[in-house]
N, C-alpha and C positions, 0 to 999 in steps of 0.2 A: 755121728748125727747131732749129738747134743753140742759138740763144739762148733759144728757148722751153724747151727741155730744161734748160738751164742755170738758168732762171729757176725751174723747178719744184724742182730739186735744192736751190738755195739756200733756197727757200720751205720745203721740207720739213725741211731742216736747222734752219731758224729755228723751225719748229713743234716739233720734237724738243727744241731748247734751252729753249724756253718751258715745255714740258710736264714736263720732267725736270731743272729747275734744282736742283742739289744743295743749294742753300741752303734749299729749301723742300720737298725730297723725298728720302726713302730708298727705293731700289729694291734688293731683294736679288737677287742672281744666281740665275737659274732653276735652275742645277745645284747650288746650294749645299745643305747639309743644315741648317746653322745660320745664322741671320741675326741680327746684333747691332748695336744701334744705341743712342743715348741721347736722353733727354729732360731739359731743365733747366727747372724751373718757377720763375718769379720774378715780382715786381712790376715793371712798366716804365711808361713813358709813351708814349701815342701822340703823333704829330706831334713826335718828338724824335730825335736822332741823336747818336752818341757825340762828334761834333765841335760839336754845337749843342744847347743845352738845349731849344730850341723851334725848329721850322721852320714856314714859312708857304708857301702856294701863291702863285705870281705868274707870269703869262703862261705857263701850262701846265707850269710846273716847280716844284720846292721849293728854298727858300733859307732860310738862317739868319734868324731874326726880327730879329737886331740889325743886319742888313746894309742899307745904303741901296739899296732895290730899284730906284730909278730909275738907279742905276749898275751894277747887277748884270749879269754876263755869264755864258755857259755854264760857265766854269771855277769859278764860285762855286755852281753848282747842286749839289744833294745828290741822289744816286740814289734814285729813288722805291723800288726794291726793298730799301733799307736802312732804311726808314722804315714804321712801322705807321701807315697813313694813317686807316683806318676812316672816320668822317665829317667828317674835317678839323679836329676840335676836339681839344684836348689834354685828356686825362683819364688816370687811373691804370687799369691793366689787370693781369690775371693771365695770363701766357703761356707757352707752351712754346717754347723756343729762339728767343724775341724775335720770333715772327711770329704773326700772326692771319690765317687759321686757324694752328694748329700744323703742323708738317711732315707731309706725306702719307707714310705708311708703306705700302709696296707689296711684298707678298710672294707666294709660291706656296703652294698647298694642300699640307699635310703637312710644311712646313719648321718647324723649332723656332725660335721667335722669342725672343731674349733683348734685353730693353730695360731699360737703367739709368736710373732715374728719380731725379733729384736735386732736393731742395727747397731753393731758395735764398731763399725768403721768410723774413723774420726773425720773424714772429709767427703764421704760420697753419700748420696741418697740412695734409696731402696724402694722396690716394689717387687712383689711376688705373684706371677701369674700361674694359674692351675690349668694347664693346657688340656683342652678337650672338654672341660666341664661347662655345662650350659649356664650356671649361675642364674637360673630362673628365679625371679623374685629377690635375688641378691646381686644385682649388677654392680654394686659399690664394692664387691669382693673380688672383682675380676684381676685386680692387681696391676694396673697400668698407671704409674704416676702422671698427672695432668690430664688424664682421660677419665678414669673412674674413681681416682682417690687423689688425696694430696701425697707427696712422697713421705716415706719414713725417714725422718732426718736423723743424723748421727745421735745415738744416745736414746732414741725413742723405741717404743714397742707398739705395734699395731696388732690387733687381734682380728683375724680372718675367721668368719663363721659362715658356713654354707652346707648345702646338702650334697652328700656323695652320690652324684648321678651324672651321667649313666654309668653302667658297669663297663669295664674294659681296661686297657693298658694306657695310662696317661702319665703325665710328668709335671714337675714344677720347676720354675727357673726364675732368676732375677730379670726383670724387664728394663733395667736401668743401664744406660751406657754400654760398655763392653764386659760387664761382670760375668755374663754366662761364658764368654771365651776363656775366662780365668777359673771356671769350676763351680760356679753357683748354680747348681741345678741337681735334681734328684728324681727318683721314680715315685709315681702316685698310682697305686693299683686299687681299683674297685672291684671286688669280687661279687659275684651274684650270691644270693642268700643260700644257694644249694651247692655252692662250690667249696670243695675241701681238698682238692689235689695240691700237692706241694709244687711250687713254681720256682724256676730259676730266672732271676732278672739279670740281663745282659745289657749294659750301657756301653755305647761304643762312641768314641770321640777322637778327633785329631788333637794334636798337642803342639804348643809353640814355645819358642824362646820368648821370654818376657821382654817387651820392648822398653820397660822402664830403665832408665839409665843406670841405676844402681845394681839391678839384676843383670842386665846385659854385659856389665863390666866384670862379672865374676869369671875367673880365668877359665872354667870348664864350660862356659857358655859361648865363648868367643868363636869357636869353630862352628857351633850350631847357628850363630848368628849370621856368619858369612854364608852358610848354606841357605838359610832362610831368605836372605836378600838377593840370591843369585838368580832366581828365575820365577816366572809366573806359572799358572796352572793351565793345563790343556785338557779339555774333556775328550772322551773316547770319540765323540762325534765331530771333533775339530773345533768346536767353540772354545774361545779363550775366557779366562776369569781374571779380571783386574782386582787385585787385593792388596792392601797393605800388610796383610797377614798371611804368611806362606807356612803351612805346617811342616814340622820336621820329624813328627813321630805320631804314634796313635796309641790309644789306651782301651782296654777293656775292663770295666769296673774299676777305673782309676789306676791301673798298673800296666806298665809297659815291660819290655824285655830288658831287665837290669841286672847285669853281671851275676848270673846264676841264681838270683832271687826267685822264690816260687811265683809263677804266674797265677792269675786267678784260676781257681780249679772248681769245676762244677762236679760234685759227686752225685752219682746216681746208682740205684740198684736195678739191675736188669729184670724186666718183668714188671716193674712199678710204673704206673703212668706218671710222667713228668711233663710239665708245661714250661716251655721257654717263652719269655717275654723279652724281645730285643728292642732297644730304644736308640735312636739316633740322637745324641745329646751334643753333638758337635755343632759347629756354626758355619762350616763351608763344604766339607767333603762328603760325597756319597761313599758308602762302603758296601762291598759284596761280602755277604756272610755265608760261610760254608762250614760243615763238620765233616772231617775225613771219615770215610766208611759208613756215612749215613745219608739217607734221604731225609729231606725236610717236609713235613706235612703242615702246610700254611692253612691256619683256620681263623685268623683275625688279622685285620689290616687297619692300622690307625684307630684302634678301639672298637671296631665293629666287626661282626662275624661275616665270614664269606664261606661259600661252599668250598670244602677242602680241596686244595690242589697239592700235588706232590712234586717237589722240585729238587735240584742239586744245590741250589743257592738262591739267595734273594739280595736285592739291593735296598738299603735303607738310607734315606737322605736326612739332613738335619730336621728334627721335629717329628719324623715318622716313627711308627712303632708296627712291629710284626709279631704275632704270637704263633707258636708252632710246636708240634710234637716231632719226635724223631723215629726213624725206622733203621735199625742197625743192619748192615750188611753181614753176610756170613763171615764172621772173623773170630779168632780166638784171642785177638788183642783186647786189652781192658783200658787202654789208654789212647786218646785221639786228639789231634789238633783241632781247636776251633779257630777259624781264620777270619779275620775282618781286613779285607784288602781294599785300599782306596781305588775307587774307579776313576783314575786319571791316567793320561797317556804318556806324560813326560817325566814321571818320577815314580818311585816305588816306596810306598808307605803301607806297612801292614802291622796289625796287632794280632796277638795270639793269646788264647786261653787254653785250658785243658779240660776234656770231658773224660772223667775217670769213673770206671765201674769198680765195684767193691773190691777191696783187698789187695790191689796192686799199685805200688807207688812208683813204678818205672816211668821214665821220661818217654813220651809218645815217640814212636818210630813211624807213624802213619804218614801217608802222602795223599796229596789232593786228587780228586777224581780226574781221570783222564777223559777229555771230551774229543770225540772223533767224528769224522764226516758221516759214519754209519750210526753213531750214537752221540747226537749233540746234546750237550748239558742244557737243561732247562733253568732259566733265570727269571725269577719273578720280580716285578716292580722296576723294570728298566726305565730310566727317564729318556730313552731313546728307543727307536725300533730295531736297530741292528748293531751287533758287535762286528768288528771286522771278520770277514768270512773265515779266514784262517784260524780264528780261535774256536771254531766249532761249538758256538753257543747260540741258543735260541731264546729270544725274549718273550715273556708274558708281561704285557704292560698293565698298568693299574687299572685301566678300563675294561680288561678282558677277563675279569673274574665276576662271579654271580653273588650278589648279596643274600644273606640269610635274615636280614633285618626287615621289618615291616616298614613299607613306605607310608607316609602320611600326606603325600602330595598328590594332587590330581594329575592323571596322565595328560589331560588337555585342559589347561587352565582357562577361565573365563577371560576374555580380552580385557575387561575393565579392571581385573585384579592381576594383571600380568605386567611386568616391566623387564626390560633388557638392557644391560649396561656392559659396554666394552671398557676394559681396563687394560692398559699397556704398560708393562713392567720395563723401566729403563734403568741402565747403569753405564752412563757415559764415561765415568771415571772413577778413581779409587775413593774420592770424597764427595761424590754427588750421585744421588739415586733419586728416583721419582716414579710416579704413576700418572700416566697422561700429561707428562711434562710439568707436573706439580711436585716440588720437594716438600714433603710433609714437615710442618713445624709444629711443635707442641705448643699449646696455649700456655699462658703464665699461670693459670689456676686449673682446678679440677673442672673439666668440661661438662661432666655429668651432673655434678652437685653445684656448680656455679655458672650456668650457661650464659647468663646475662652479663658476665664480666669478661667474655672472651672478645679479644680485639684482633685476632689474627686470622679471622675467616677468609676464605677465598672470595673475592668479589668479581662476579662476572666471569668472563673468559680469561683465565690467568695462565699464561704460558711461560715455562722456564722461570717460574717464581717460587717463593717460599711462602706457604700458607697453611692453614689448618684445613686440609682437604677433607670434605665430608659429603656424603650423599643421604638425603632423607628418604626413608622407606615408610610407607603407609601400612597400618596393621592388617595382616592377613594377606598382603600381596604375595604372589609367587613371583620370585625373582630369578632370572637367568643372568649369571655373571659370566661373560666371555673374557677370560684372563689370557692375554697374549704376551708373547715374548719374542717381539718381531722388530724389524727395522735395523738401522745401522748401530743402535745401541743395545741390541739384545745381548744377553749373556748366555752362559750354559743353563741347564735346567734349573728354574727358580723354584725352591720349596716355598709355598704360601700357606699361611695358616689364618683361619677366621675364627675370631673369638665368639662365644656365645651361641654357636650354632654347630650342628652337624649339617653336611650338605650331601647331595647326591651327585656323583660324577657321571654325567650324561654322555660326554664324548671327550676324546682327546684328538686333536687334529695335528698330525706330525708334519714336519717339513719333508722336502724331497731328499732322499739319501742315495748315495752310491752304495749299492747292496753288497759290493766286494770290500770296500774299505770301511764302510759304515759312516763316512763323513757327510755332513750337510751340504747339499748342492744349492738348495734355494728355499727360501721361506714358504710355508704352506700358502697355496694360491686361493684358498677359500675365504681368506681375509684380505681386504684391501687396506693397507697401512697408509693413511694421508700424512704427508710430510709438509711441514712449513719451514722455509729456509730460516736458519738461525744466524745471528751475528757472529756465532762461533764457527769453528772449522768443520762442525758436524751438523747434520739435520736429525730432526727427532720425529718419531711417529707420534704425532700429537693427538690423533684420535683414529679410531678404526671403524669399518663398516664391513658388512658382508659383501663379497664380490658379486654375488647374485642377490639382488634386492628381494627376491621372493622368499629368501631364507629368514627374513627379519620376523620379529615377534614369535620366536620359538618354532618356526617352520622349517628349520634346517633338517635334512635327512641324516639318518645314522644315529639319532639319539636313542639311547637305552631307557626305554619307558617301562620295561618289565621288572627287572631286578638290578638297577644300577648300584654299584658299590657305594656305601655311605662312609663318609670320611670328615675329618676336620682339617686335614692337611693335603695338598696336592702339589705335585711337581709340574711346572709348565715347561714343556720341552723347548729347547732352543730352536727358534724359527717356527714354532708352532703355537697352539692355543689349547685350552681346556674349557669346557662349558660345565659349570656347577649350578645346581638348583637349590634354593632355600625357600622357606616360607618366613616372612616377617612377622613372627608370633612370639618373640621373646623381648619385651621391652627393655631397652638399655641402650648403651653407646658402646658399639663393638668395633674393634680394630681389625682390619685385614692387613697383613704385612709379610714381608719376606722373613724367612727364618735364617737367612745368611745375615749374621748379627750386625755387620757394619753396614750392609745394604739398608737394613731397617733403620739403624741409627741415623744414616745419612739421608733418609727421606722416602724409602720405598714403603709407604703406608697410606692408608685411607680410612676414615671413620665411616660406619654405617649408623645412621641415627634412627633408632626405633623408640627414642625415649618419650616423645611428646604424643599424647597427654597421659600416658599410661604409667610412667615412672613416678612414684611418690617420693618426694625428697626426704632424706634421712632426717633423723631428730636433730633438734638444735645444738645437741652436744657432739654431733659428728663433726670432726675437724675440718675447718675451712682453710684454704690455702691463701697465703699472702702471695705477692707478685715476686716470684723467685727468679729475677732477671738473670742471675748467674747461672741457672740451669736451663734457660729458655734458648737452647741451641739444638740443631738436629743431632749432635753427638750424645745428648743426654735423653735417650728415649727409654 
């Protein structure tokens, strides 16, 4: 009995050490008023070490590549936690504090968070967004260069200071160019003041061959490059995705399956309550997450609590987060595969991790759950309504759950304080994207702090043009945004994020499907997409209206007015729409954009202006932007 207790004590200490390694995690003291930490952004190489320009895996360990591996011993091995492993190939990345993902930042609700961000890149600008945080009274800290601040130039340090609110699962990432696709992101967890449970943070992302010439020419990258360029992506519902970046691999917490190296392992002690926080930190692919031998009890979606549902798996898109606990099946096994399988139809990409109960270090032998016609597997957060019938899966979509959050919005808003906007997301090509036929162009200065110097605003009815597209909101207006993904230039499910707000998901309108194949047959008929002929070979849905005019001004049927789920990110289904509701009560300048990185970079964004007259300009020593013409292209958002 004594030895068993000692084993438990040692194991739990080991779990705590792994969960809270200071190299990868900053945890603020619960009783602190101010939490202060630093992030350093720089270019780095995967599979490298300060003592070895390149490392290679050999017999489950890492060694310098110039070493005679036949003569290598344990003293020659390089610690895995000092190397960015990714998929085991060397490539250039952009990282925070030399880790992928960046360090976890864990704080408590209401604390003041001070983060010093230093840009050590020699040729790239930087900004860091704190995804899901309201930034109430601190809109200058939202982290979008040329929108809420000047960019952090090479060699500069910018100090972000804001309140940690609301509680939940959030994250941070670079908002500049395509740095997030190269690894520049990390988890930001805000615990409630009564929360003490140990949590596991699971960050899932696809991975790419670097398209930089120097990296792509590396011998061990040539075959991957050939695969990457060979085909485009196809969704389960038949919609296609045009992308200059096609993933070749996937990672969980920065690690893929590399020649016998240990995958990321989550250690738990049976009977102890553990909370899992899953984050989609990729830029293109949705992933279906499951744990062999376990049911998943979903309790939080995109930072906000929902009434618990128990499922076999869930889907997570770029920018989304899901918190869950687990229920183990009757099994004597102590090791189980955690699977993150890309939800695409024309190729197989899967990342794995290990769930390990105490004391047993064997490789998992578990298998995924069998889905049958009599016992269909439940999947939460599908970006479509149906899997192919033969897969024996049943979808629970994002709007089919009940919120446990308090609503602050009126069920029936007063007409004089209500506005309705249709925004159609368009992606006609790999280098062009837009909203309502406007390709978003960043201004040459910080729009929030230097509004009188903006020269790129949209003037009148601008179609198929580049401009700084913005919509003015009046204070305390209730806003319905009808986000559509329709017309000839629709893509697969678009994950969309709104800065500075949470919103209530009132309704998702799906297209017409073939219920056997799961393929989209036709766009949703409740929206009429107005097309104007283009001089190009395609037409665009340049504005939308309700097919039934009586649905206007918030009168459409099927709205959830009782307990709509609260979110900051939503996926707009291919051929369909989503209705979200916000109140314009947070003065600032807030971006709504696609979380598919290059879509946003190429113009799928719009600004919501709540700044006048409530935003007080920062002090005179707050940096002003010069006219950075070299950065004023859609590529550098």
